[in-house]
N, C-alpha and C positions, 0 to 999 in steps of 0.2 A: 035270329039276326045273326050276320056276320059283324061281330068286333072286332077284326084282325086290324094290328096298327098298320097304317101305310109309311111309308118310307118318305124322306127328307125330297126325294126327288117329284114325288107328287105332289106335294105341299107346294113347290118350288113353281112347279107346272102349271098350277092352278092360281099362282100367281102371276106369272108372266100372259095368262090367258085373261086374267082381269085387266094388266096393264093394255092389255090388244083390245078385249072391249071397251075400254075406255076411250080407246084411241078412236073406235070406230062412231061413239057419240062426239066426237069434236073431231071428225075426219073433214068437214067442212074447212075450219081454221088451221087444221094444220098443212092441208092441200094449199090454200093460200101462202103459207110462211115456207114450208118443203119441196110444194110443186109433187111431181110424180113419186120422189122417195118416201111420200108419207103411205103411199101403198106398198111401197116394196119393203119399208119398215113393218109394217103393218103384217105383212105376209111373212117376214122372218119371225117377229113374235109370235104370230099365229104358229108358224112349224116348232119353231122351239118347244112353247107351249105343251102343245100337243106329242111331241118326240118324248120331252119329259114325264109328263102323264102316264104315257104307255110303258115306258122303261120299267115303270114300277110294277108291271104285272109280272104273276108268278106262271108258271109252264102248268099248275094244275088248278082246276078250278075249285070253287069252295065248295065244302060238304054241305048236303040237303040237311034244311034244319027240322 
């Protein structure tokens, strides 16, 4: 089992992606309040979250178990 520690960016990215997921659940109410900007905000949050998670990747693959 790979027990390597993740960096701060990984956890921050997961938090941002969680907020983006919650936005999708409430997208109806958000679009009523913000209009098209709700979708734009969701897209930005999703892109930032994925970028943060992917920035945590190291160059080498993990060793086999």
